[in-house]
N, C-alpha and C positions, 0 to 999 in steps of 0.2 A: 835309662836314657833321660836326660833333662828335656823339658817340654817348653814349647813356645806357642804363641798365637800370633798370626800375621794379619794385620789390618791393611786393606787396600783403600787408600784415600784418594778419591778421584776429584781433584780440584778444578777450578776454573782456568787456571793457567798452567797447571802441571799435575802429574800423577805420581804418588809415592806409595811404596810398600814399607811397612815397619813391623819388625818382629819383636815382641815383648816376652821376656821371661817371667818366671813366677814373682820376681821382685819388681816387676814393671820397669826393668832396665832394658833399654833398646840394645839388642845384641846384633842386629843387622838391619839394613835398610837400603833403599835405592829410590832415586827421584829423577824424573825427566819432565822438562817443560815441553809444551807444544804451542804452536803459533795461533794467534787470534786473527780472524779475517773480518775486515770492515768494508763491505761492498759499497755502502752509502753512509752518510752521517746518521748516527744512532742505530745502525744495523750492526749486529755482531754475530759472527758464525765461527764454527770450528769444523775441521775435517774429521768425520767420525773415525777414520782410520788413524789419524794422529792421536786421538784419544785412546783408541784401542791399542795401538802398537806401543805407546809409551806405558800404558798400564800393564800390559803383558810383560814387557821388558823389565819393568820395575819389580813385578811379582816374581818372575823367573829368577832374576838375580838374587832376590832376597831368599827365595827357597834354596837356591844353590849355596848361599852363605850359611844356611841353617842345616847343612848336611849332617852334622853330628847331633842334631836335636830331633825330637819327635814333634811334628807340627800337628797340634790337636785340631786346629781349624783355621780357616781364613774367613774374612768377612769384608763387607763393602760399605763405605760411606762415600757420599757423592755430592757434587754440585747438583742442585735441584732445578726443576722447571725446564731445563734445557731439553729440547725435543729432537728426537731422532726417529726417522721412519726408514724401514728397510724391507727388502723383499724376502719373504719367508723362505722361498725356494732357493734363491741364490745366496742369501745372506748379505747382499750388497745394499748399502744405503741408497736411497733415491734422491737425496739432497744432502747438503751440509747440515750439521747440527745447528739449530737456531738457539742461541744462547739466552739464558735467563735475562741478561742485560738488554737484549735487543728490543727496540721500540717500533719495529716495522708494522705491527698490527694495531697501532693506536686507533686508526680509522675503523678497523673492524670492531674494536671494542665500543667505539662511539656509536656505530650502527646498531649494536645490540644493547644499547643503554637501557631500553625498556625492561630488560631482564635483570638489571643490577640487583634488585632487592631479593628476588628468588635465588639468584646465584649466591649472594652473601649469606642468606638464611641456610642454604643447604650445604655450602662448602666452607663457610667461614672466611672466604677470600673475596677480594675486590675484583671486579671486571677490569682487568689491567693486562697490558701486553707482557708483563712479568711472568704470568703463569702459562701453562703448556697448551691449553685448548686452542687458543687462536693461532698458535704456532702450527699445530697440526692442521688446522683449517687452511692456513696460508699455503702450506706445502701442497695440500690436496687441491687447492684452487689454482695454483700457479705453476706447478711442475707437471708437464705433459705426461699423460698416461697414468698418473698416480690414482686419480679418482676411480677409473675403471678397475685397476688392480685392487684397490681398496674394497670396492663393491664385491669383488670375487673372493675376498678374504685372503688375498696374497700379500697384504702389507701388514707389518707389525710396527707398532709405536712403542717407544720406551723413553723414559728419562735415562740418564747416563748409566745408572745402576743396572737397568734392564738390558741395555745394549751390551755392557761388559759381561753380565751374567749369561746372556745368550751365547756369547762367543766363548767364554770360559768353559761352558758346559757342552761345547761343540754343537750348538744350535738346538739343544734338547729342552731347555727351560726358558720360557718366556714369562717372567714374573717380576714382581716388585713387592715392597712392603707398604704398610698403611701410611707411614710417614711421607713417603714419596707420592703415593697415590693421592694423598690429600692436597697436593700442590698442583693438580692438573686442571681444576675447575670442573671436573667430571665426576668426582667422588663425593658422595654425601657423607659428611662426618657424623651425622645423626644416625643414619641407618647402617653405616659402614659398608656401603655398596656403591658401585657405579650407578648413576641415576639416569633413568630413561628420559626424563624431561630435559636434563642438561645435555644429554647426547643429541636430543632433537634440536635444542636451541643452537648448538654448534654444528649440527648436521654431520656428526661423526659416527660412523658405524661401530657398534660395541665390539665387534670381532677383532678390531685392531689393537685392543687394549690388553696389557699384561694381567695375568692372575694376581690377585692381591692376597698376601699372606701376613701372618704376624711378623713383627720385626725380628723376633728370635727364632724364626722358622729355619729348618734345615732345607736349604734351597737346592741341594744336590752336590755332585762332586765335580771338581775341576777335571777337564779332559787332559789326560797325560800328554797328548800330542800338542796341546796348547800351552799348558803351564809347566810341563816337565815332570809333574807328579800329580797323583790323584789325591785331593784333599777335600774334606767336607767344607762346603760354604755355609756357614751358620751365622746368620745375622746380617741384616741390611738396615741402615738408617740414613736418612738425609743428613747432610753434614752438620747443619745447625742443631738438629735434634741430638745427634751424636755428641756434640760439644756440651749441650745441656745435660745429657746423661752423665758425662764425665765430671761435670762440675757439681754433681749431687743434686740434680734437678728435682728429686723427690722431696727435698727439704723445703719448708716454707721460708720466705724471706730471702730467697736466692734469685737474683737476676744475672744472667750471663750475657756477655757481649763478645762476639768474635770480630776482631779487627782484621779481616781478610781483604779480598778484592772489594767487597761491600762490607757493611756493618750489619750485624744481626743480633739484636737484643731479644731475649726470650725468657719467659718465666713459666713454670709448670702450674697448671690450674687443676691438677688431679683429674677426677672423673667428671668435672663440670665444664661446660662450654660457656665462655663469656662472650656475648655479642658486643663488639666494639665498632664504633663508627669510623675509627681511624687506624685500628690495628687488625692484624690477621689472627683469627682463631684457627688453630691447626691441630693435627694429631702429633703429639710429641713422640709417642711410640705405642705399639700395641703388643702386649706380652701375654701369651697364653690366653688369647681371645679377649683380654681386658684392655680397652683403650684408655690412654692418658692424654689429656689435652694440654695445650699451651697457648699463651698469647705471644705474638711476635711482632716486632717492628723491623721491617726489612728496608735497609738504606742502601741504595744502589751503588753509590760511589764512596768507598772508604779508603782503604790502603791503596786502591787504584790511583788515587790522586798523587801519591808519591811517584808512581811510575810515570804519570803525566808530567810532573815537574822535572823528572830526569830525562825522559825520552822526547817529549814534545817541546818543553821550554828550555831544556839544558841548564836548569837552575842548580841541580845537584848531580853528583856523579854516582851516588848510591843513597838509598833510603836512610842509612844510618847517619848521614851528614845532616839530616833535617833537624835532629834534636839539638845539635851544637849551634846551628844557625838560629834557632828559636831562642836558645838560652843567651845569645849575645845581645838580646834586646830586653829592655826593662818593661815594655808593654807592646801591644800590637799596633800602636800608633794610629788606631782608628781604621786599620785595613782589614777587610773581611773577604773571604773567598767562599763563594757558594759553589760547591762542586757538582752541579746538576748536569754532568756531562751526557747522561742518558735519561734526563728527566729526574723527578724527585719521587722517591718511594714514601714510606711511612714518615710522618703522619699526614703528608700532603697529597700523595697520589696524583701527581701532575706530570703526565708523560710529555707535556709541551714546555715544561720549565727547562731552562738552559743555564749553564754555568756563568758566573760573573765574578770579577774582582772589583771591589768598590771601596772608596775611602782613600784613594791614592792622592798624595800631595807631593810637593817637590822634595820633601824630607823622606819619603818612602824609599826603601831599598829592596833588593832582592830578598834579604832576610825577612823583611816584613811580609812578603808574599808567601814565603815558605812557612813562616809561623802561622799566618792566616789559614793556610791549607791544613796544617796540623790541628789548629783550633777548631776547624769546621767539623772534624770527626767527633770532637767532644760535644759541640753544640748539637749536632744531629742526634747523638746518643741521648742528650738531655731532652730533646724534643719528644723522643719515643718514650723515655722512662716517665716523663710527666703524663703521658697518655696511659701508661700502666695504672697510674694512680686514679685517673678518671674512670677507666674501664673496669677496674676491679671493685669499684663502688664501696671502698672502705678507706679508712684513714691510713694511707701508705706513708708512714714516717720514714723518709729515705735515710735518716741518720741511723735507723735500726735495721735497714736492709743492707745486704752485701752485694756489691757488683763484682762478679768474678770474670776475669778477662782472659782471652787467649788470642792467637793469631799473630802474624809477624809484627804488625804495628804495635802490639802490646809490649814489645821490647823497647819502645821509644820512651825514655824516661820523662822527657818534657811532656809528651802527650798524656801519659798516665797520671802525672801530677796535676796537670791542667784539668784532666777529666774528673779527678777527685775534687778539685777546687770548684769547678763550675757546677757540679752536682751537689756539693756539700755532703758527700758520703764516702765511706771507705771503699777503696778499690783493691781487690786481692788478685795478684798475679801468681799463677802456679808455676812450678818448675817446668812442667810440660808446656811447650808452646803449641804443639800439635795435639790439642785436646780432642779434635774430631776423631783422629785415628785411635787415641786412647779410649774414647767413649765407645766406639763400635767394637773395639777389642774387648772392652769390659763386658759389653752385652753378650758377645759370642762366648767369652770365657766363663761367664756366670752360667750360661746355658749348658756348657759342656762339663761344668764342675771344676774347671781349671782354677777359678777363683770363686770363693763365696762372696756374696754381695758386700758384706761388711769388710771383708778382706780387701776387695777392690777399692772401696772408698777410703780405706786407711792408707792406701798406697799413694794417694794424691797429696802432694806437698806444696805448701804455699811458699813461694820464693821471696815475695815482698808485699807489704801492705802500704798503700799510699793513703795518707790521711789529709783532709782539707786544711789549707793554710790561708786561704784568701778570705778577706773580710767581705761582709754582705754587700756593702756599697759597690765595691769593685765587681763582685760576682754579678750582681743585678745589672750593673751598667754594661758589662760585656754582653750579657745575654739579651738585654733589650735591644742593643744595636744589631746583634745577630738576627733577631726576629725581623727587624726593619730591613736588613740586607736581603734575607731569604725571600721576603715578600716581593722584592724587585724582580726576582727571577721567574715568577709565575707566568704561565701562558705565553712565554716568549716565542715559541715556535708557531 
């Protein structure tokens, strides 16, 4: 019987399951979106049951489509930092999932500012609403009855991977992997353990936290009554780490950027932790007890700006129209769009920044705004990649580095060419747009012997390489104006 591996990709706006065969051909898949909830400006929530039901439905349908195949394993990659708390006894969430984009805990972070240095030293992360700990604390402090249940050990916390794993195993497994644990502000990436001092800072009891295992751990079996079939769950990776793994993150000279809801640029630093003043140091993956680290620049608003243009401003009917609109112009006409809809992430880390459109004149059109929105993704990426150069403390000649890209917005030809131009470096787009799913599938399949590691990396095909065409004067002029524009958005809230 032919074999497949199924990846469950738990995204910010939807969940998909994809079955890959030995040739990395997608032989089955299913995808379901779920709604976002915006209770207040800069607050973002999701219904945990919407996440769960869409994930289970996608997985079950994909399993059914693979009826004539042997499923060697399934695996999970997920939106990170999003916090869910549920009752261990009933399995019911005590509140909506607080999404990684949510900025409601900005004041909590400010109140804990005296601990910023120790938090950064131990976790590699900034004290920012982006990460999970202050979300847990907010639910504990603001949802009636949760604190007392938590003190009695009746509450479980998890990022989305843990919530889905708990349910897929029928409530038997409360666990996560090191890549996701390293995004909570509670996990010491030096000792590879939850840290008692950090738990005390955030006043979070350790018994609510999931067990942390290697990324290639066997996490148990899917419950037949939930998934329709009993399958080993082998491998969990945060979505950006999974993408880095797929892009060949073990290689030197590789920077990957995922153009999803946000933008996430990442490069592997092997077994060394680099302390950066403006970037996150994080665990890339932990394999067979050995940790690999990465530097990451997390940008909060990326491809989301296309949804904003479509749904909020009615400037486009679909994201694919944006490339044509931008190409109709010879230049940006001096118009800049700073998409700080939920504050700014790397390298600025300003939760009080807000979005702006600047440089409008009587000659500016809707196309100028659309182009400016696309360009903002490239400028933000450059902001982060320049910080890689500073943080790695070596001569990072970008012309010798490769930027490998994925995510829906990587299909935008104007954006990818502009990205190459503004960086003055080659941009490689792979055939697979869904590299997060391919990455965790690779991790799982290498663990089971479905693929050898070299076999897996040879399956990756480059669809197109974008090379820079812009002259230095134009490139520098565009970027200098961007830096001026983005500075205007700081501390607005």
